[in-house]
C-alpha positions in Angstrom: 3.1 -7.1 27.3 0.8 -8.6 24.3 -0.3 -6.6 21.4 -3.1 -7.1 19.0 -3.6 -7.7 14.7 -5.5 -3.8 15.5 -2.1 -2.3 16.7 -0.3 -2.7 13.8 -0.9 -2.2 10.0 0.6 -5.4 8.9 -0.7 -8.5 10.3 3.1 -9.2 10.4 4.0 -7.3 13.2 2.6 -8.8 15.5 4.3 -11.9 15.2 7.9 -9.8 14.5 6.9 -7.7 18.0 6.3 -10.2 20.5 9.6 -12.9 19.3 11.8 -9.4 17.8 11.1 -6.3 19.3 14.3 -3.8 18.1 14.2 -6.2 14.9 10.7 -4.7 14.9 11.4 -1.2 16.5 14.0 -0.9 13.3 11.8 -1.9 10.2 9.0 0.6 11.6 12.3 3.4 11.8 13.1 1.8 8.2 9.5 2.9 6.8 9.1 6.1 8.0 12.1 7.3 6.3 11.2 5.1 3.1 7.3 6.9 3.5 9.3 10.7 4.6 11.2 11.0 1.5 10.3 13.7 -0.4 10.5 13.3 -4.3 8.6 11.6 -5.7 5.7 13.8 -4.3 3.4 11.6 -2.1 1.1 10.6 -4.6 3.1 8.9 -7.1 5.2 7.3 -4.0 1.4 5.4 -3.0 0.8 4.5 -7.1 4.2 3.0 -7.2 3.7 0.9 -4.1 0.8 0.1 -5.7 2.2 -1.2 -8.7 4.7 -3.5 -6.8 2.3 -5.2 -4.5 0.2 -5.6 -7.2 3.1 -7.4 -9.5 3.4 -9.1 -6.1 -0.4 -10.2 -6.1 -0.6 -8.8 -2.5 -4.5 -8.2 -2.7 -4.1 -6.8 1.1 -1.4 -4.0 -0.1 -3.4 -3.7 -3.3 -6.6 -2.2 -0.6 -4.2 -0.5 0.7 -1.6 1.4 -1.1 -5.1 2.5 -3.4 -6.3 3.7 -0.4 -3.7 5.4 0.3 -3.6 7.1 -3.2 -6.8 7.9 -2.4 -6.1 10.2 0.2 -2.7 11.6 -1.3 -5.5 12.9 -4.0 -5.2 10.4 -6.9 -8.5 9.4 -9.1 -9.9 6.1 -9.5 -8.5 6.3 -14.1 -5.3 7.3 -12.0 -5.4 4.1 -9.8 -6.8 1.5 -12.7 -4.2 3.0 -14.5 -1.1 2.3 -12.9 -2.9 -1.2 -12.3 -2.9 -1.4 -15.7 0.6 -0.7 -16.3 1.4 -3.6 -14.6 0.2 -5.7 -17.8 3.5 -6.4 -19.8 5.9 -7.1 -17.4 3.5 -9.5 -15.4 0.6 -10.5 -17.9 -2.7 -10.0 -16.9 -4.1 -11.9 -14.6 -1.4 -9.7 -12.3 -3.9 -7.2 -13.0 -7.4 -8.4 -13.2 -7.2 -10.1 -9.9 -6.2 -6.8 -8.0 -9.0 -4.6 -9.5 -11.8 -5.6 -6.9 -9.0 -5.3 -4.5 -8.0 -1.2 -6.2 -11.3 -0.8 -6.4 -12.7 -1.9 -2.5 -9.1 0.1 -0.9 -9.7 2.9 -3.3 -14.1 3.2 -1.8 -12.7 2.8 1.4 -10.4 5.5 2.6 -11.0 9.2 2.8 -11.0 12.4 0.8 -8.2 13.8 -0.5 -6.4 15.4 1.8 -7.2 19.6 1.4 -4.6 21.8 0.5 
């Protein structure tokens, strides 16, 4: 059975699933456990992951985690502040490159979940 990229969260998953389905399922189970850690809280979790993808210059990841951060209650100021906090360790360029991607993901995300 062939799958399309719309079935997965990340583009690489199509090839991984078609080539090594058991490995892909194990990776998805592992990531599900990471996503369900009780601490830090979900907003902090997404902001930390945002900082990581900024440092890696993974612009698709910046869009994704800025949007997820908004969905769980982060403000634009918190998202932008997290991006800027990467400057001392990784330099100005990755942060500046990430800003429009963060804005795009943040603006495209649904309003925060109600508690």
